[in-house]
C-alpha positions, 0 to 999 in steps of 0.5 A: 450430526447437523452441527458437525456438518456445519463445522465441516462446511466452515472448515471447507469454505476456509480451506478453499478460500484461495480459490475464490481470491484467485477467481477475483484476481482473474476477474480483475486482471481481465477487466470484467467489471470495466467491460460490464460497466455496471450492467449485465452481459451473457457469459458468452459475450464476456468471454468473447470480449476477454478472449476467454473460453466461454464454458470456463467463463461461465463457471468463473462467473457462477463461482463469483455469484456464490461468494456475492461478487456477481449476480444474474438477472432474469435473463441469465446475464451476469453483472458485478454486485454493488459491493464489488464495483471497486474492481472497476478501474474508473471507480474513485476508490478502485481496488482492481490492482490491489486485488491482483497484487494480493491474490497473485504475487502475495498469495504466491509468497504465502505458498511458503508460509510453512517455511516462515512458520518453521524457520522465521525466514522469508517465504517470499525469498524462498518462492521467488529467490529474491526479496520483495523489492528485488523481485519487482526490479526484475519483473516489470509486470509485477512492479506495474501492478504493485505501483498501481495498487499502492496508488489505490491504497494511498487515495483514501489515506491522503483524503483522510490526512487532509481532513485531519491535519492543518498544512498551513505553513508547509511549503515542501513535503518529502514523502520517503518511500513515496513510490508512485507519488500517490499520497503527494498527488492526493495532497497537492491537488488540494494544496496549490501552493505546496511542493512535493518530493517523492523519494524511492528506488531509481526504477520506481521514480523513473516509472512514477515520473513517466506515469505522472506525465501521461496522467490526469495529474500531469499539471502537478509536474511543476510541483511534484518531483521524484528523487531516487535515493536509498533511504538507508543512506540519505533522503533529500533535505529541504522539507518542511514536512516529511512523510513515512507511510506504510514503510516502517512496518516492512522492516525489522526494528534496527532497519526501521531505526536506520531509516528514521535516522536518515530522515532525522539527519535530513530534517536536522540539515533542513532546520540548520539551513532555515535558521532559528526563526523558521518552524522546525520540520515535522515527521508524520509516520502513518502506520496501521497499529497492531491492536487486535487479532485481525491485525495478526493476518497482516502481521503474518503476511509481513513476516512472510514477505518482508525483512526477517525479524519484522514484527508489527508495531503497536502504538507503544512499539512505534513510540519506542522505535521513534524514541530510539531513533532520536524523535519526540512524538508530539501527538498521535491521531487515528485516521478512519482508514485504520492508520495512526498518524505519529507527529514527531520532531527531531530531539534537539538535546541529542545528535540525530542518530547515524 
């Protein structure tokens, strides 16, 4: 009987896991970790500062204590525990907006998981009546949170990439699907002689340029530009190095091949203009591979939220995709962030795919 009770508790805890993810999202959205600033306050003061109901705030904080995200001191005041200090906006590895994105918009989409499991079609489309990127076009707040979450997720990848790769000889980096330019901002801070071009949808580039102008990185504005483009049609030429980070995993194989084909044409154009004495442009595809059962959760989300027919790619699958798009993989290096870096060049024996 005791074993059955433990099993029931395990089932129940997993079943109500969504309650706690939402509690964490509310904590992030209200900026409670910022208010506490590493200290402790009574629940009544936290409620006052966040414009919340004090009785409900008490229950929220106690729920966070239960899962280890919050703690109470000897006086009964609440604080955020050390492992969850990344909910603070000013934390160097902040995940505040990532938590909001995952536990709000993405969790809403997972409400249609059964639809995806039954039909193989997008649960996101069923819930929101639009694709994920169409939704962000029409919901400015969701788009803002998404942009900031992508900045948070890109920071450690940029640091790891700088440590893992030699950027000597690189003058211009083009980040395809680069969003708010977080990867390039992290790289350009350390490479003062390098320029960067982030290319994405028009609205994304517009927001990114405005954010850069008022950010601590505003001094990069003379080296970092944002060029709107549809990466199924064309991307800017002129890069010595092209980046595709966490882009291909959102698309089915054929769409991924088309994106890579567009990048290949830009790289081929660049090589032709630069001449034979100039090193050929390289492409770095940065993606977390599907290697273990844990990765299936991420793959399942992508099936819910991304293009129909999308499947996560193992290293072998990514090599196959790059090969189908006319690239030769020169090397593959793992990063401590869980990503693989595929270094590839356009195959010179065949015409870049169209």
